[in-house]
C-alpha atoms as a printed R data frame, in Angstrom:
    type eleno elety resid chain resno       x      y       z
1   ATOM     1    CA   MET     A     1   0.000  0.000   0.000
2   ATOM     2    CA   ASP     A     2   1.507  3.337  -1.083
3   ATOM     3    CA   LEU     A     3  -0.207  5.608   1.439
4   ATOM     4    CA   VAL     A     4  -2.180  4.992   4.617
5   ATOM     5    CA   VAL     A     5  -4.358  7.848   5.853
6   ATOM     6    CA   VAL     A     6  -5.233  7.834   9.556
7   ATOM     7    CA   GLY     A     7  -8.006 10.211  10.566
8   ATOM     8    CA   THR     A     8 -11.708 10.750  10.991
9   ATOM     9    CA   VAL     A     9 -14.542  9.483   8.815
10  ATOM    10    CA   ALA     A    10 -17.654 11.386   9.776
11  ATOM    11    CA   LEU     A    11 -21.125 12.538   8.853
12  ATOM    12    CA   ASP     A    12 -21.643 16.266   8.256
13  ATOM    13    CA   THR     A    13 -24.606 18.566   7.980
14  ATOM    14    CA   ILE     A    14 -23.498 21.695   6.150
15  ATOM    15    CA   GLU     A    15 -25.263 24.999   5.540
16  ATOM    16    CA   SER     A    16 -23.944 27.775   3.328
17  ATOM    17    CA   PRO     A    17 -25.496 30.650   1.373
18  ATOM    18    CA   HIS     A    18 -25.870 28.144  -1.479
19  ATOM    19    CA   GLY     A    19 -28.027 25.601   0.361
20  ATOM    20    CA   ARG     A    20 -27.831 22.723   2.808
21  ATOM    21    CA   VAL     A    21 -26.955 19.013   2.884
22  ATOM    22    CA   ASP     A    22 -27.666 16.613   5.743
23  ATOM    23    CA   ARG     A    23 -25.468 13.830   7.122
24  ATOM    24    CA   VAL     A    24 -23.168 13.514   4.128
25  ATOM    25    CA   LEU     A    25 -19.736 11.886   4.171
26  ATOM    26    CA   GLY     A    26 -17.113 14.046   5.871
27  ATOM    27    CA   GLY     A    27 -14.051 13.786   8.092
28  ATOM    28    CA   SER     A    28 -10.369 14.457   7.547
29  ATOM    29    CA   ALA     A    29  -9.517 10.937   6.342
30  ATOM    30    CA   SER     A    30 -12.390 10.927   3.847
31  ATOM    31    CA   TYR     A    31 -11.331 14.106   2.055
32  ATOM    32    CA   ALA     A    32  -7.602 13.301   2.185
33  ATOM    33    CA   SER     A    33  -7.940  9.725   0.945
34  ATOM    34    CA   VAL     A    34 -10.303 10.568  -1.925
35  ATOM    35    CA   ALA     A    35  -7.914 13.322  -3.016
36  ATOM    36    CA   ALA     A    36  -4.782 11.161  -2.754
37  ATOM    37    CA   SER     A    37  -6.406  8.221  -4.530
38  ATOM    38    CA   ARG     A    38  -6.406 10.180  -7.794
39  ATOM    39    CA   TRP     A    39  -2.649  9.714  -7.870
40  ATOM    40    CA   ARG     A    40  -1.738  6.656  -5.765
41  ATOM    41    CA   SER     A    41  -3.376  3.675  -4.093
42  ATOM    42    CA   THR     A    42  -4.591  4.676  -0.650
43  ATOM    43    CA   ALA     A    43  -5.925  3.005   2.500
44  ATOM    44    CA   VAL     A    44  -7.900  4.499   5.381
45  ATOM    45    CA   VAL     A    45  -7.624  3.791   9.099
46  ATOM    46    CA   SER     A    46 -10.564  5.172  11.039
47  ATOM    47    CA   VAL     A    47 -13.660  4.283  13.020
48  ATOM    48    CA   VAL     A    48 -17.346  4.835  12.260
49  ATOM    49    CA   GLY     A    49 -20.452  4.083  14.242
50  ATOM    50    CA   ARG     A    50 -23.371  1.755  13.839
51  ATOM    51    CA   ASP     A    51 -25.259  4.531  12.026
52  ATOM    52    CA   PHE     A    52 -22.730  4.911   9.180
53  ATOM    53    CA   PRO     A    53 -24.758  4.537   5.963
54  ATOM    54    CA   ASP     A    54 -23.909  2.338   2.995
55  ATOM    55    CA   SER     A    55 -24.165  5.404   0.737
56  ATOM    56    CA   ALA     A    56 -21.230  7.051   2.514
57  ATOM    57    CA   ARG     A    57 -19.163  3.874   2.394
58  ATOM    58    CA   HIS     A    58 -19.910  3.612  -1.327
59  ATOM    59    CA   VAL     A    59 -18.299  7.014  -1.945
60  ATOM    60    CA   LEU     A    60 -15.020  5.719  -0.541
61  ATOM    61    CA   GLN     A    61 -15.287  2.399  -2.328
62  ATOM    62    CA   SER     A    62 -15.948  4.166  -5.626
63  ATOM    63    CA   ALA     A    63 -12.601  5.931  -5.236
64  ATOM    64    CA   ASN     A    64 -10.909  2.493  -4.921
65  ATOM    65    CA   ILE     A    65  -9.812  3.212  -1.351
66  ATOM    66    CA   ASN     A    66  -8.751  0.245   0.765
67  ATOM    67    CA   LEU     A    67 -11.209  0.105   3.686
68  ATOM    68    CA   ASP     A    68  -9.650 -2.805   5.577
69  ATOM    69    CA   GLY     A    69  -8.791 -0.329   8.345
70  ATOM    70    CA   LEU     A    70 -12.267  1.214   8.609
71  ATOM    71    CA   HIS     A    71 -13.555 -0.187  11.894
72  ATOM    72    CA   VAL     A    72 -17.245 -0.171  12.854
73  ATOM    73    CA   ASP     A    73 -17.888  0.602  16.525
74  ATOM    74    CA   PRO     A    74 -21.135 -1.148  17.536
75  ATOM    75    CA   VAL     A    75 -21.643  1.097  20.570
76  ATOM    76    CA   HIS     A    76 -21.084  4.671  19.480
77  ATOM    77    CA   ARG     A    77 -22.552  6.772  16.731
78  ATOM    78    CA   SER     A    78 -20.351  8.125  13.943
79  ATOM    79    CA   GLN     A    79 -18.604 11.428  14.472
80  ATOM    80    CA   PHE     A    80 -21.009 14.222  13.522
81  ATOM    81    CA   TRP     A    81 -20.579 17.905  12.756
82  ATOM    82    CA   HIS     A    82 -23.157 20.515  11.810
83  ATOM    83    CA   GLY     A    83 -21.682 23.745  10.485
84  ATOM    84    CA   ARG     A    84 -23.258 26.927   9.153
85  ATOM    85    CA   TYR     A    85 -21.140 29.248   6.987
86  ATOM    86    CA   HIS     A    86 -21.574 32.997   6.906
87  ATOM    87    CA   ALA     A    87 -22.042 34.979   3.711
88  ATOM    88    CA   ASP     A    88 -18.312 35.513   3.039
89  ATOM    89    CA   MET     A    89 -17.446 31.835   3.773
90  ATOM    90    CA   ASN     A    90 -14.504 32.833   5.965
91  ATOM    91    CA   PHE     A    91 -16.513 32.353   9.152
92  ATOM    92    CA   ARG     A    92 -18.783 29.567  10.336
93  ATOM    93    CA   ASP     A    93 -20.834 28.574  13.336
94  ATOM    94    CA   HIS     A    94 -20.488 25.149  14.925
95  ATOM    95    CA   VAL     A    95 -24.149 24.300  15.377
96  ATOM    96    CA   ALA     A    96 -23.639 20.775  16.754
97  ATOM    97    CA   VAL     A    97 -20.748 18.366  17.302
98  ATOM    98    CA   ASP     A    98 -20.652 14.737  18.462
99  ATOM    99    CA   LEU     A    99 -17.116 13.479  19.141
100 ATOM   100    CA   ASP     A   100 -17.911 10.587  21.503
101 ATOM   101    CA   ILE     A   101 -16.531  8.009  19.085
102 ATOM   102    CA   ILE     A   102 -13.244  9.921  18.877
103 ATOM   103    CA   ASP     A   103 -12.941  9.849  22.663
104 ATOM   104    CA   ALA     A   104 -13.232  6.044  22.449
105 ATOM   105    CA   TRP     A   105 -10.762  5.777  19.524
106 ATOM   106    CA   ASN     A   106  -9.208  2.334  19.268
107 ATOM   107    CA   PRO     A   107  -9.466  1.076  15.662
108 ATOM   108    CA   PRO     A   108  -7.262 -1.982  15.134
109 ATOM   109    CA   LEU     A   109  -4.573 -1.666  12.492
110 ATOM   110    CA   PRO     A   110  -4.816 -4.607  10.058
111 ATOM   111    CA   GLU     A   111  -1.660 -6.652   9.595
112 ATOM   112    CA   SER     A   112  -1.742 -5.846   5.891
113 ATOM   113    CA   LEU     A   113  -1.246 -2.132   6.615
114 ATOM   114    CA   ARG     A   114   1.470 -2.374   9.275
115 ATOM   115    CA   PRO     A   115   4.383 -2.408   6.761
116 ATOM   116    CA   ALA     A   116   3.260  0.896   5.177
117 ATOM   117    CA   LYS     A   117   6.185  3.188   4.357
118 ATOM   118    CA   VAL     A   118   4.178  6.429   4.128
119 ATOM   119    CA   VAL     A   119   1.632  7.390   6.782
120 ATOM   120    CA   PHE     A   120  -0.504 10.514   6.843
121 ATOM   121    CA   LEU     A   121  -1.913 11.434  10.249
122 ATOM   122    CA   ALA     A   122  -4.848 13.560   9.130
123 ATOM   123    CA   HIS     A   123  -6.143 15.889  11.803
124 ATOM   124    CA   ASN     A   124  -7.439 14.068  14.835
125 ATOM   125    CA   ARG     A   125  -6.879 14.051  18.575
126 ATOM   126    CA   PRO     A   126  -3.060 13.913  19.051
127 ATOM   127    CA   GLN     A   127  -3.303 10.905  21.396
128 ATOM   128    CA   ASN     A   128  -5.200  9.064  18.667
129 ATOM   129    CA   GLN     A   129  -2.588  9.970  16.071
130 ATOM   130    CA   LEU     A   130   0.231  8.684  18.263
131 ATOM   131    CA   HIS     A   131  -1.666  5.554  19.319
132 ATOM   132    CA   THR     A   132  -2.165  4.497  15.698
133 ATOM   133    CA   LEU     A   133   1.289  5.539  14.514
134 ATOM   134    CA   CYS     A   134   2.871  3.231  17.092
135 ATOM   135    CA   GLN     A   135   1.145  0.246  15.460
136 ATOM   136    CA   PHE     A   136   3.026  0.650  12.146
137 ATOM   137    CA   ALA     A   137   6.169 -1.422  11.660
138 ATOM   138    CA   GLY     A   138   8.431  1.492  10.771
139 ATOM   139    CA   PRO     A   139   7.211  4.099   8.264
140 ATOM   140    CA   GLU     A   140   9.899  5.979   6.363
141 ATOM   141    CA   PHE     A   141   7.885  9.176   5.897
142 ATOM   142    CA   VAL     A   142   5.266 10.432   8.375
143 ATOM   143    CA   ILE     A   143   3.076 13.426   7.623
144 ATOM   144    CA   ALA     A   144   0.740 15.045  10.128
145 ATOM   145    CA   ASP     A   145  -1.994 17.666  10.084
146 ATOM   146    CA   THR     A   146  -3.494 19.462  13.043
147 ATOM   147    CA   ILE     A   147  -5.889 22.299  13.893
148 ATOM   148    CA   ASP     A   148  -6.032 25.154  16.362
149 ATOM   149    CA   TYR     A   149  -8.275 23.245  18.786
150 ATOM   150    CA   TRP     A   150  -5.590 20.620  19.453
151 ATOM   151    CA   ILE     A   151  -2.895 23.289  19.714
152 ATOM   152    CA   GLN     A   152  -4.941 25.048  22.381
153 ATOM   153    CA   THR     A   153  -6.146 22.034  24.348
154 ATOM   154    CA   GLN     A   154  -3.545 19.258  23.861
155 ATOM   155    CA   ARG     A   155  -0.285 21.014  23.130
156 ATOM   156    CA   ASP     A   156   1.968 18.567  25.010
157 ATOM   157    CA   ALA     A   157   0.432 15.565  23.262
158 ATOM   158    CA   LEU     A   158   0.775 17.309  19.908
159 ATOM   159    CA   LEU     A   159   4.443 18.056  20.529
160 ATOM   160    CA   ALA     A   160   4.971 14.363  21.287
161 ATOM   161    CA   VAL     A   161   3.504 13.537  17.867
162 ATOM   162    CA   LEU     A   162   5.666 16.121  16.107
163 ATOM   163    CA   LYS     A   163   8.843 14.458  17.373
164 ATOM   164    CA   ARG     A   164   8.009 11.540  15.052
165 ATOM   165    CA   VAL     A   165   6.842 13.569  12.055
166 ATOM   166    CA   HIS     A   166   8.827 14.439   8.928
167 ATOM   167    CA   LEU     A   167   6.351 16.917   7.421
168 ATOM   168    CA   LEU     A   168   3.677 18.990   9.151
169 ATOM   169    CA   ILE     A   169   0.686 20.476   7.343
170 ATOM   170    CA   ILE     A   170  -0.821 23.488   9.065
171 ATOM   171    CA   ASN     A   171  -2.411 26.835   8.197
172 ATOM   172    CA   ASP     A   172  -0.646 30.148   8.699
173 ATOM   173    CA   GLN     A   173  -2.505 31.246  11.836
174 ATOM   174    CA   GLU     A   174  -2.080 27.837  13.452
175 ATOM   175    CA   ALA     A   175   1.658 27.924  12.673
176 ATOM   176    CA   ARG     A   176   1.989 31.227  14.508
177 ATOM   177    CA   GLU     A   177  -0.026 29.878  17.431
178 ATOM   178    CA   LEU     A   178   1.942 26.642  17.677
179 ATOM   179    CA   ALA     A   179   5.306 28.415  17.481
180 ATOM   180    CA   GLU     A   180   4.150 31.344  19.651
181 ATOM   181    CA   VAL     A   181   5.824 33.611  17.097
182 ATOM   182    CA   GLN     A   182   4.059 36.070  14.768
183 ATOM   183    CA   ASP     A   183   6.582 36.220  11.916
184 ATOM   184    CA   LEU     A   184   5.661 33.281   9.674
185 ATOM   185    CA   PHE     A   185   9.192 32.320   8.624
186 ATOM   186    CA   ARG     A   186  10.457 32.479  12.203
187 ATOM   187    CA   ALA     A   187   7.431 30.428  13.243
188 ATOM   188    CA   ALA     A   188   8.342 27.813  10.644
189 ATOM   189    CA   GLU     A   189  11.908 27.626  11.933
190 ATOM   190    CA   ARG     A   190  10.642 27.143  15.490
191 ATOM   191    CA   ILE     A   191   8.273 24.359  14.446
192 ATOM   192    CA   GLN     A   192  11.111 22.602  12.621
193 ATOM   193    CA   GLN     A   193  12.887 22.476  15.968
194 ATOM   194    CA   PHE     A   194   9.936 20.469  17.310
195 ATOM   195    CA   GLY     A   195  10.685 17.676  14.828
196 ATOM   196    CA   PRO     A   196   9.271 18.160  11.290
197 ATOM   197    CA   GLN     A   197  11.921 18.788   8.653
198 ATOM   198    CA   TRP     A   198   9.298 20.035   6.213
199 ATOM   199    CA   LEU     A   199   6.442 22.457   6.786
200 ATOM   200    CA   LEU     A   200   3.497 22.866   4.410
201 ATOM   201    CA   ILE     A   201   1.604 26.045   5.289
202 ATOM   202    CA   LYS     A   202  -1.938 26.507   3.994
203 ATOM   203    CA   LYS     A   203  -2.961 30.104   3.317
204 ATOM   204    CA   GLY     A   204  -6.538 29.579   2.145
205 ATOM   205    CA   GLU     A   205  -7.549 31.853  -0.706
206 ATOM   206    CA   HIS     A   206  -3.926 33.044  -0.900
207 ATOM   207    CA   GLY     A   207  -2.481 29.646  -1.806
208 ATOM   208    CA   ALA     A   208   0.174 27.712   0.096
209 ATOM   209    CA   MET     A   209   3.846 27.681   0.991
210 ATOM   210    CA   LEU     A   210   6.311 24.808   1.399
211 ATOM   211    CA   ILE     A   211   9.379 25.252   3.596
212 ATOM   212    CA   GLY     A   212  12.108 22.630   3.842
213 ATOM   213    CA   PRO     A   213  15.882 22.170   3.786
214 ATOM   214    CA   ASP     A   214  17.222 24.693   1.284
215 ATOM   215    CA   LEU     A   215  13.765 25.070  -0.288
216 ATOM   216    CA   ARG     A   216  10.972 27.614  -0.140
217 ATOM   217    CA   ILE     A   217   8.078 27.460  -2.595
218 ATOM   218    CA   ALA     A   218   4.982 29.641  -2.548
219 ATOM   219    CA   LEU     A   219   2.085 29.253  -4.994
220 ATOM   220    CA   PRO     A   220  -1.193 31.169  -5.344
221 ATOM   221    CA   ALA     A   221  -4.640 29.630  -5.137
222 ATOM   222    CA   VAL     A   222  -6.588 28.561  -8.220
223 ATOM   223    CA   PRO     A   223  -9.261 31.186  -9.000
224 ATOM   224    CA   VAL     A   224 -12.689 29.650  -8.406
225 ATOM   225    CA   ARG     A   225 -15.773 31.354  -9.807
226 ATOM   226    CA   ARG     A   226 -18.207 30.064  -7.169
227 ATOM   227    CA   VAL     A   227 -17.313 28.764  -3.711
228 ATOM   228    CA   VAL     A   228 -20.184 26.579  -2.516
229 ATOM   229    CA   ASP     A   229 -18.683 24.989   0.601
230 ATOM   230    CA   PRO     A   230 -15.099 25.248   1.939
231 ATOM   231    CA   THR     A   231 -15.454 22.224   4.231
232 ATOM   232    CA   GLY     A   232 -12.606 19.756   3.742
233 ATOM   233    CA   ALA     A   233 -10.563 22.002   1.463
234 ATOM   234    CA   GLY     A   234  -7.504 21.746   3.699
235 ATOM   235    CA   ASP     A   235  -7.769 17.962   4.008
236 ATOM   236    CA   SER     A   236  -8.196 17.485   0.256
237 ATOM   237    CA   PHE     A   237  -5.286 19.867  -0.335
238 ATOM   238    CA   ALA     A   238  -3.133 17.612   1.847
239 ATOM   239    CA   GLY     A   239  -4.302 14.465   0.078
240 ATOM   240    CA   GLY     A   240  -3.695 15.897  -3.379
241 ATOM   241    CA   PHE     A   241  -0.240 17.088  -2.362
242 ATOM   242    CA   LEU     A   242   0.783 13.714  -0.941
243 ATOM   243    CA   GLY     A   243  -0.680 11.691  -3.777
244 ATOM   244    CA   ARG     A   244   1.239 13.720  -6.374
245 ATOM   245    CA   LEU     A   245   4.413 13.682  -4.286
246 ATOM   246    CA   LEU     A   246   4.385  9.885  -4.122
247 ATOM   247    CA   HIS     A   247   3.637  9.763  -7.839
248 ATOM   248    CA   SER     A   248   6.960 11.504  -8.565
249 ATOM   249    CA   SER     A   249  10.463 10.145  -8.699
250 ATOM   250    CA   PRO     A   250  12.534 11.108  -5.632
251 ATOM   251    CA   ASP     A   251  15.202 12.294  -8.071
252 ATOM   252    CA   ASP     A   252  12.884 14.775  -9.823
253 ATOM   253    CA   PRO     A   253  13.789 18.313  -8.640
254 ATOM   254    CA   ARG     A   254  10.307 19.497  -9.651
255 ATOM   255    CA   ARG     A   255   8.467 17.005  -7.450
256 ATOM   256    CA   TRP     A   256   7.812 19.387  -4.564
257 ATOM   257    CA   GLY     A   257   6.472 22.163  -6.778
258 ATOM   258    CA   ASN     A   258   4.302 19.763  -8.753
259 ATOM   259    CA   ALA     A   259   2.924 18.271  -5.540
260 ATOM   260    CA   LEU     A   260   2.120 21.700  -4.136
261 ATOM   261    CA   ALA     A   261   0.299 22.606  -7.363
262 ATOM   262    CA   ALA     A   262  -1.692 19.359  -7.196
263 ATOM   263    CA   GLY     A   263  -2.772 20.088  -3.639
264 ATOM   264    CA   ILE     A   264  -3.986 23.556  -4.559
265 ATOM   265    CA   VAL     A   265  -5.865 22.297  -7.615
266 ATOM   266    CA   THR     A   266  -7.484 19.500  -5.628
267 ATOM   267    CA   ALA     A   267  -8.781 21.950  -3.021
268 ATOM   268    CA   SER     A   268 -10.225 24.139  -5.783
269 ATOM   269    CA   PHE     A   269 -12.521 21.291  -6.831
270 ATOM   270    CA   THR     A   270 -13.596 20.562  -3.265
271 ATOM   271    CA   VAL     A   271 -14.983 24.042  -2.627
272 ATOM   272    CA   GLU     A   272 -17.136 23.921  -5.774
273 ATOM   273    CA   GLY     A   273 -19.642 21.486  -4.239
274 ATOM   274    CA   PHE     A   274 -21.141 20.521  -0.906
275 ATOM   275    CA   GLY     A   275 -19.085 18.145   1.176
276 ATOM   276    CA   ILE     A   276 -17.028 15.674  -0.777
277 ATOM   277    CA   SER     A   277 -19.449 15.476  -3.717
278 ATOM   278    CA   ARG     A   278 -17.526 17.553  -6.260
279 ATOM   279    CA   LEU     A   279 -14.117 16.140  -5.369
280 ATOM   280    CA   ALA     A   280 -15.357 12.564  -5.610
281 ATOM   281    CA   SER     A   281 -17.170 12.995  -8.910
282 ATOM   282    CA   VAL     A   282 -14.927 15.238 -11.019
283 ATOM   283    CA   PRO     A   283 -13.819 13.359 -14.175
284 ATOM   284    CA   ALA     A   284 -10.137 12.506 -14.400
285 ATOM   285    CA   SER     A   285  -9.837 14.450 -17.657
286 ATOM   286    CA   GLU     A   286 -11.197 17.633 -16.061
287 ATOM   287    CA   TYR     A   287  -8.977 17.207 -13.024
288 ATOM   288    CA   HIS     A   288  -5.811 16.832 -15.074
289 ATOM   289    CA   GLU     A   289  -6.785 19.647 -17.436
290 ATOM   290    CA   ARG     A   290  -7.057 22.084 -14.531
291 ATOM   291    CA   TYR     A   291  -3.839 20.770 -13.026
292 ATOM   292    CA   GLU     A   292  -1.877 21.204 -16.253
293 ATOM   293    CA   SER     A   293  -3.438 24.618 -16.896
294 ATOM   294    CA   PHE     A   294  -2.401 25.760 -13.433
295 ATOM   295    CA   ARG     A   295   1.145 24.513 -13.949
296 ATOM   296    CA   ALA     A   296   1.282 26.274 -17.322
297 ATOM   297    CA   MET     A   297   0.043 29.519 -15.764
298 ATOM   298    CA   LEU     A   298   2.908 29.383 -13.256
299 ATOM   299    CA   ALA     A   299   5.572 28.916 -15.963
300 ATOM   300    CA   LEU     A   300   6.106 32.628 -16.541
301 ATOM   301    CA   ASP     A   301   8.494 33.993 -19.157
302 ATOM   302    CA   PRO     A   302  11.932 35.067 -17.925
303 ATOM   303    CA   THR     A   303  12.033 38.670 -16.758
304 ATOM   304    CA   PRO     A   304  13.605 40.941 -19.420
305 ATOM   305    CA   ARG     A   305  16.655 42.887 -18.391
306 ATOM   306    CA   ILE     A   306  15.807 46.255 -16.886
307 ATOM   307    CA   ARG     A   307  17.224 49.253 -18.812
308 ATOM   308    CA   GLU     A   308  20.036 51.060 -17.063
């Protein structure tokens, strides 16, 4: 298995100025795995409740995702989130949340997934991330994502996770909060001292930035005519980035830039529909056309010499 995604598989009710959907497939592992599966074979490790519908499972199966690690808890209900976005989409209200199944997190890791060389710890409770990571035989590349809530409430546990992480995915405000430094580049340097060699910083509508040893890459976002629902954009960005990165040869000097472009393009599809619907249904030809168009747009002509 090329990539194992560990995270949440949930049911979401989402409201935005463009409408509402009820109890549709959501969760960090769902978005990330569907996005990554466009490039590489992907497996999911997560837990759902007795109420998880066949229709939601079918979405993951249709993306050819390995669900051997999707455990069904017969006691708890699936993780649930109800969010309502404001008119400008940059703010939302958390109407209802049910995280009981996450508190009881203990999905068994199948033997078939233990040898995985690349593991993505999609955002989840840090103790859960570490608990599952310890069950792998010895991954060569570990990627993690987190959110402000875990930084604020479980900082020590998160720092324990970061000691075992090679690349951290985080947004710009969360990077400043985690590092306790306002300057973004200084914040990145501080976070690298916590463990991750690479830092992938999401900047929302302003694109993303990758910081690593002797490398800094910043790319803009893909212009989207109509944002319907931003839920899962960050998770799908991460999945698209990782899928494309693993699709590249380690000797290709363009691999990091291409992966960053793929992540940004993937997120642009996610926001065009409610939940995971647009990301899961976009034809491969349309996906690759937008990806290649975005790469072509970034290949600017050399700057002419300025007259003296």
